[in-house]
C-alpha positions as CSV (number, residue, x, y, z in Angstrom):
1,M,0.0,0.0,0.0
2,K,1.3,3.4,-1.0
3,Q,1.8,6.2,1.6
4,P,-1.0,8.8,1.1
5,S,0.1,12.4,1.1
6,L,-1.2,15.2,3.2
7,S,-2.5,17.0,0.1
8,Q,-4.5,13.9,-0.8
9,L,-5.9,13.6,2.7
10,R,-6.8,17.3,2.8
11,A,-8.6,17.0,-0.5
12,F,-10.6,14.0,0.6
13,A,-11.5,15.6,3.9
14,A,-12.8,18.6,2.1
15,V,-15.0,16.5,-0.2
16,A,-16.2,14.4,2.7
17,E,-17.3,17.6,4.4
18,H,-18.9,19.4,1.5
19,L,-20.0,16.4,-0.7
20,H,-19.4,18.7,-3.6
21,F,-16.2,19.0,-5.7
22,R,-16.5,22.6,-6.5
23,D,-17.3,23.7,-3.0
24,A,-14.5,21.5,-1.6
25,A,-12.0,22.9,-4.0
26,A,-12.9,26.5,-3.1
27,A,-12.7,25.7,0.6
28,I,-9.1,24.6,0.4
29,G,-7.9,26.8,-2.4
30,M,-7.3,24.1,-4.9
31,S,-8.5,23.8,-8.5
32,Q,-11.4,21.3,-9.1
33,P,-9.3,19.1,-11.4
34,A,-6.4,19.0,-9.0
35,L,-8.8,18.1,-6.1
36,S,-10.4,15.3,-8.1
37,G,-7.1,14.0,-9.1
38,A,-5.8,14.0,-5.4
39,V,-8.9,12.1,-4.3
40,S,-8.5,9.5,-7.1
41,A,-4.8,9.1,-6.2
42,L,-5.7,8.6,-2.6
43,E,-8.2,5.8,-3.5
44,E,-5.5,4.2,-5.6
45,A,-2.9,4.5,-2.8
46,L,-5.3,3.0,-0.2
47,G,-6.8,0.4,-2.6
48,V,-10.4,1.3,-1.6
49,Q,-13.2,3.3,-3.2
50,L,-13.9,6.4,-1.0
51,L,-16.6,8.1,-3.0
52,E,-19.6,7.3,-5.1
53,R,-19.8,9.8,-7.9
54,T,-23.0,10.6,-9.8
55,T,-23.9,13.3,-12.2
56,R,-25.8,15.2,-9.5
57,K,-24.0,14.6,-6.2
58,V,-21.1,13.0,-4.4
59,L,-21.6,10.4,-1.7
60,L,-19.2,8.7,0.7
61,S,-18.9,5.0,0.4
62,P,-19.0,2.9,3.6
63,A,-15.2,2.8,3.6
64,G,-15.1,6.5,2.9
65,E,-17.3,7.3,5.9
66,R,-14.9,5.4,8.2
67,L,-11.7,6.8,6.6
68,A,-13.0,10.3,6.6
69,V,-12.9,10.3,10.4
70,R,-9.3,9.1,10.3
71,A,-8.3,11.6,7.7
72,H,-9.6,14.5,9.9
73,A,-7.7,13.1,12.9
74,V,-4.5,13.0,10.9
75,L,-4.9,16.5,9.7
76,D,-5.8,17.8,13.1
77,A,-2.6,16.2,14.5
78,V,-0.5,17.7,11.8
79,G,-2.0,21.1,12.6
80,E,-1.2,20.7,16.2
81,L,2.4,19.8,15.3
82,L,2.7,22.9,13.2
83,E,1.3,25.1,16.0
84,E,3.8,23.6,18.5
85,A,6.6,24.2,16.1
86,E,5.5,27.8,15.6
87,A,5.3,28.4,19.3
88,A,8.7,27.0,19.9
89,Q,10.2,29.4,17.3
90,A,8.4,32.5,18.6
91,P,7.2,32.5,22.2
92,F,4.0,34.4,23.0
93,T,2.7,34.2,19.5
94,G,-0.1,32.2,18.0
95,V,-3.1,30.9,19.8
96,L,-3.3,30.3,23.6
97,R,-6.6,28.7,24.7
98,L,-7.1,29.6,28.3
99,G,-9.8,27.9,30.5
100,V,-11.1,29.8,33.5
101,I,-13.6,28.8,36.2
102,P,-16.7,31.0,36.6
103,T,-15.8,32.1,40.2
104,V,-12.5,33.5,38.9
105,A,-13.3,34.8,35.4
106,P,-15.1,38.1,36.1
107,Y,-12.6,39.2,38.8
108,L,-9.2,38.3,37.3
109,L,-9.8,38.4,33.5
110,P,-9.5,42.2,33.4
111,T,-6.0,41.9,34.8
112,V,-5.1,39.0,32.6
113,L,-6.4,40.6,29.4
114,R,-4.6,43.9,30.2
115,L,-1.3,42.1,30.8
116,V,-1.6,40.1,27.5
117,H,-2.6,43.2,25.6
118,T,0.4,45.3,26.8
119,R,3.1,42.7,27.2
120,Y,2.3,40.0,24.7
121,P,0.4,41.8,21.9
122,E,1.2,39.0,19.4
123,L,-0.5,36.3,21.5
124,D,-4.0,35.3,20.3
125,L,-5.7,34.6,23.7
126,Q,-8.9,32.7,23.5
127,V,-10.9,32.4,26.8
128,H,-13.2,29.5,27.7
129,E,-15.2,29.8,30.9
130,E,-16.2,26.3,32.2
131,Q,-16.4,24.4,35.5
132,T,-13.3,22.6,36.8
133,S,-14.1,19.1,35.6
134,S,-14.8,20.3,32.0
135,L,-11.6,22.4,32.0
136,L,-9.5,19.4,33.1
137,E,-11.1,17.2,30.4
138,G,-10.3,19.9,27.8
139,L,-6.7,20.2,29.0
140,A,-6.2,16.4,28.8
141,A,-7.7,16.3,25.4
142,G,-5.7,19.2,24.0
143,R,-8.7,21.4,23.5
144,L,-7.2,23.8,26.1
145,D,-3.6,24.9,26.6
146,L,-3.7,26.5,30.1
147,L,-6.1,26.8,33.0
148,L,-6.8,29.5,35.6
149,L,-8.5,27.9,38.6
150,A,-8.5,27.0,42.2
151,V,-6.0,24.4,43.4
152,P,-4.9,21.9,44.6
153,L,-6.2,19.6,41.9
154,G,-4.4,16.4,42.6
155,V,-4.6,15.3,39.0
156,P,-1.7,13.2,37.5
157,G,-0.1,14.8,34.5
158,V,-1.1,18.3,35.5
159,T,1.4,20.8,36.8
160,E,0.2,23.8,38.9
161,L,1.9,27.2,38.8
162,P,0.7,29.0,42.0
163,L,-0.3,32.7,41.6
164,F,-1.9,33.8,44.9
165,D,-3.9,33.0,48.0
166,E,-7.1,34.8,48.9
167,D,-9.3,34.8,52.0
168,F,-13.0,34.1,52.1
169,V,-15.3,36.7,53.6
170,L,-18.9,36.3,55.0
171,V,-21.5,38.3,53.1
172,T,-24.6,39.0,55.1
173,P,-27.6,41.4,55.1
174,E,-26.7,44.7,56.7
175,D,-28.9,44.0,59.8
176,H,-27.4,40.5,60.5
177,P,-25.7,40.0,63.9
178,L,-22.4,39.2,62.2
179,A,-22.6,42.1,59.7
180,G,-19.3,43.9,59.2
181,R,-17.4,42.1,62.0
182,A,-13.6,41.8,61.6
183,D,-13.2,38.8,63.9
184,I,-15.8,36.2,62.9
185,P,-14.9,32.8,64.3
186,R,-15.2,29.9,61.9
187,E,-17.5,28.2,64.4
188,A,-20.1,30.7,63.5
189,L,-20.7,28.8,60.3
190,R,-22.1,25.8,62.2
191,E,-25.7,27.1,62.4
192,L,-25.9,29.9,59.7
193,K,-28.4,29.6,56.9
194,L,-25.7,29.2,54.2
195,L,-26.4,29.8,50.5
196,L,-24.1,27.9,48.1
197,L,-23.5,27.5,44.4
198,D,-24.9,24.5,42.5
199,E,-23.1,21.2,42.4
200,G,-20.2,21.1,40.0
201,H,-18.6,24.4,41.2
202,C,-15.4,24.0,43.0
203,L,-16.2,27.0,45.2
204,R,-19.2,25.0,46.6
205,D,-16.9,22.1,47.6
206,Q,-14.4,24.6,49.2
207,A,-17.2,26.2,51.2
208,L,-18.5,22.9,52.4
209,D,-15.0,21.9,53.4
210,I,-14.6,25.1,55.4
211,C,-18.0,24.4,57.1
212,R,-17.0,20.8,58.0
213,E,-13.7,22.1,59.5
214,A,-15.8,24.5,61.6
215,G,-17.8,21.6,62.9
216,R,-20.9,22.2,60.8
217,T,-23.1,19.1,60.8
218,E,-24.6,17.5,57.6
219,G,-28.1,18.4,58.8
220,A,-27.5,22.1,59.1
221,P,-29.6,24.1,56.5
222,V,-27.9,24.7,53.2
223,T,-29.9,26.2,50.3
224,T,-28.5,25.6,46.8
225,T,-30.3,27.6,44.2
226,A,-27.7,29.7,42.5
227,A,-25.6,29.1,39.4
228,G,-23.4,32.1,39.9
229,L,-22.0,34.4,42.6
230,S,-24.0,37.4,41.5
231,T,-27.2,35.4,42.1
232,L,-25.9,34.2,45.5
233,V,-25.2,37.8,46.6
234,Q,-28.7,39.0,45.5
235,L,-30.3,36.2,47.5
236,V,-28.3,37.4,50.6
237,A,-29.5,41.0,49.9
238,G,-33.0,39.6,49.9
239,G,-32.6,38.2,53.4
240,L,-32.6,34.5,52.4
241,G,-29.3,33.7,54.2
242,V,-25.5,34.4,54.1
243,T,-22.8,33.2,51.8
244,L,-19.0,32.9,51.5
245,L,-17.3,35.0,48.9
246,P,-13.7,35.1,47.7
247,R,-12.1,38.5,48.5
248,T,-11.4,39.2,44.8
249,A,-15.1,39.1,44.1
250,V,-16.2,41.4,46.9
251,K,-15.8,44.7,45.0
252,V,-17.7,43.6,41.9
253,E,-20.5,41.6,43.6
254,T,-21.3,43.8,46.7
255,A,-20.9,47.4,45.4
256,R,-24.3,47.3,43.7
257,D,-26.4,46.8,46.8
258,T,-26.2,48.8,50.1
259,A,-28.3,46.2,51.8
260,L,-25.2,44.0,52.0
261,S,-22.4,43.8,54.6
262,V,-19.0,42.1,54.4
263,G,-17.4,40.5,57.5
264,D,-13.9,39.1,57.9
265,F,-13.0,35.9,59.7
266,A,-10.5,35.8,62.6
267,D,-7.0,34.6,61.7
268,P,-6.3,32.3,60.2
269,A,-9.1,33.0,57.8
270,P,-10.4,30.3,55.4
271,S,-8.8,30.8,52.0
272,R,-8.2,29.3,48.6
273,R,-5.2,29.2,46.2
274,I,-5.5,30.3,42.6
275,A,-3.0,29.0,40.0
276,L,-2.3,28.3,36.4
277,A,-2.4,24.6,35.4
278,M,-0.8,23.0,32.4
279,R,-0.1,19.6,31.1
280,T,3.1,18.3,32.7
281,G,5.9,18.5,30.1
282,A,4.0,20.8,27.8
283,A,6.0,22.1,24.8
284,R,5.2,25.7,26.0
285,Q,6.2,25.1,29.6
286,S,8.8,27.8,29.8
287,E,6.4,30.2,28.2
288,F,3.6,29.4,30.7
289,E,6.1,29.7,33.6
290,E,7.0,33.2,32.4
291,L,3.4,34.1,32.1
292,A,2.7,32.9,35.6
293,G,5.5,35.2,36.9
294,S,4.1,38.2,35.0
295,L,0.6,37.5,36.4
296,R,1.9,37.3,39.9
297,D,3.4,40.8,39.5
298,A,0.3,42.2,37.9
299,M,-2.0,40.8,40.6
300,K,-0.1,42.3,43.5
301,R,-2.5,45.2,43.6
302,L,-5.4,42.8,44.3
303,P,-6.5,42.0,47.8
304,V,-4.5,38.7,47.8
305,R,-1.3,37.2,49.2
306,M,1.3,36.2,46.7
307,A,1.9,32.4,46.6
308,P,5.4,31.1,46.3
309,A,6.4,30.3,42.7
310,A,6.5,26.6,41.9
311,P,10.0,25.2,41.5
312,A,11.1,24.9,37.9
313,A,10.7,21.5,36.4
314,P,14.0,19.7,35.5
315,A,14.9,19.9,31.8
316,A,14.5,16.7,29.8
317,P,17.7,14.8,29.4
318,A,19.4,15.3,26.0
319,V,19.1,12.4,23.5
320,P,22.4,11.2,22.2
321,A,22.9,11.6,18.5
322,G,22.0,8.6,16.5
323,T,19.4,7.2,19.0
324,D,15.7,7.2,18.9
325,A,13.9,9.7,21.2
């Protein structure tokens, strides 16, 4: 069996997508005769008929349907290879697909976007806001390059680059007994009517962990009706309970309503750590580590405590000439 060329695979994939030779040729910038010849050459190389041609339309044969999936996978892999090569040649250029959790995105993205715009203007940053489980799946599958989220994750094959730690505060109605206090004991969480995010949000799990550490029992009232922090805060303003809020979210979420009050916990206050996360051994690892350092500097003006930088990963050992990597 002859080895198919990328040009042949690209031509076949275009025909499989459009089921029309003229449209497929226009989509990939190839003349119609050249495209038809490339598909015929691919059929000859593979020894199977990929298309059923009629005077009116083009159909995929049963073998063509199966092989079209493989052809797309090969072309996607080649595209990723070229992207990696481009990134290696010119750091902070090309596409960077950043995944961000919803309880971080509204409060940190302005700083991230400002930094990228001023310091890395050639970087094409694409932002995807998703919950943690979806982000990790995207990172593992190669759909995402870098994540901005709460850690620790404890996921094999994922390296965390710490950025900062931030305290949680207690948001209450202004007439609540704990409103505005600066020394709220964690034990106060044991009996409060606590409002939390829906299941799937890591902030919900963190809040429940804090409550368990404070001695809150499983039977204590917990109302879960909100899909976002903005809704949670409005429920608090309406007198339905209290909630925990990360300090970076306070200015955005509480400034709109004077019926709210923010109280601080006594030291040591409950907190969370925010970090970048990448695939261990990523081709752009040094680039991501530099970005993490730049973000730490840019975020010093936020109400957070800088986390220590992660130790640099050891460089991969050199492969002697003449051996297979």
